[in-house]
C-alpha positions as MATLAB code, in Angstrom:
seq = 'XXXXXXXXXXXXXXXXXXXXXXXXXXXXXXXXXXXXXXXXXXXXXXXXXXXXXXXXXXXXXXXXXXXXXXXXXXXXXXX';
ca = [
      17.647   91.799  103.709;
      14.618   90.191  105.775;
      14.968   87.640  108.587;
      13.287   85.125  106.598;
      15.450   85.355  103.662;
      18.556   85.254  105.616;
      17.030   81.685  107.081;
      16.281   80.531  103.434;
      20.212   81.554  102.630;
      21.383   79.760  106.016;
      19.475   76.503  104.720;
      20.906   76.891  101.154;
      24.524   77.249  102.540;
      24.003   73.891  104.765;
      22.677   72.243  101.864;
      25.471   73.133   99.708;
      27.911   71.872  101.901;
      26.436   68.791  102.397;
      26.122   68.406   98.579;
      29.615   69.010   98.250;
      30.317   66.247  101.145;
      28.211   63.858   99.014;
      30.332   64.345   95.751;
      33.515   63.904   97.671;
      32.289   60.848   99.279;
      30.939   59.653   95.481;
      34.478   60.378   94.281;
      35.821   58.299   96.900;
      33.540   55.395   95.647;
      30.845   55.745   98.554;
      27.688   57.200   96.488;
      24.943   58.160   98.295;
      22.564   58.628   95.295;
      19.353   58.809   97.211;
      20.415   61.530   99.819;
      22.062   63.585   96.887;
      18.859   63.593   94.873;
      16.740   64.848   98.189;
      19.607   67.568   98.642;
      19.724   68.758   95.199;
      15.634   69.016   95.251;
      15.639   70.651   98.495;
      18.058   73.120   96.937;
      15.724   73.968   94.232;
      13.088   74.437   96.442;
      14.921   76.808   98.623;
      16.238   78.973   95.399;
      12.537   78.836   94.092;
      11.309   80.454   97.600;
      13.915   83.125   97.659;
      13.035   83.822   94.060;
       9.225   84.000   94.721;
      10.285   86.049   97.929;
      12.458   88.468   95.508;
       9.630   89.068   92.995;
       6.866   89.395   95.568;
       8.665   92.425   97.392;
       9.629   94.034   93.911;
       5.843   93.966   93.182;
       5.147   95.523   96.212;
       3.559   92.414   97.644;
       4.325   90.729  101.183;
       7.129   88.288  100.519;
       6.220   86.155  103.534;
       3.073   85.282  101.400;
       5.383   83.184   99.420;
       5.568   79.392  100.096;
       8.007   76.722   99.187;
       6.456   74.540   96.352;
       6.092   70.988   95.848;
       8.874   68.948   94.481;
       6.900   68.033   91.337;
       6.972   71.762   90.740;
      10.484   72.836   91.040;
      11.896   69.603   89.944;
      11.155   70.367   86.029;
      12.602   73.973   85.984;
      15.490   74.406   83.632;
      18.869   75.638   85.596;
];
């Protein structure tokens, strides 16, 4: 796996941990809706970047040419 892919995975892991923490706080009656939404959006952007990198690699293109797309693009994706 490429170093950049590992960096994206590390970011995803950190964001998933934070997302779980925010869900726990919400269960305790301490919701942080804005931060949770921001974390979820950043997760979507990271997963999208990783998919772009994999697709470029599979097509014989340079994966480092992929870039994170704006939130307006990724937030409309179906899960």
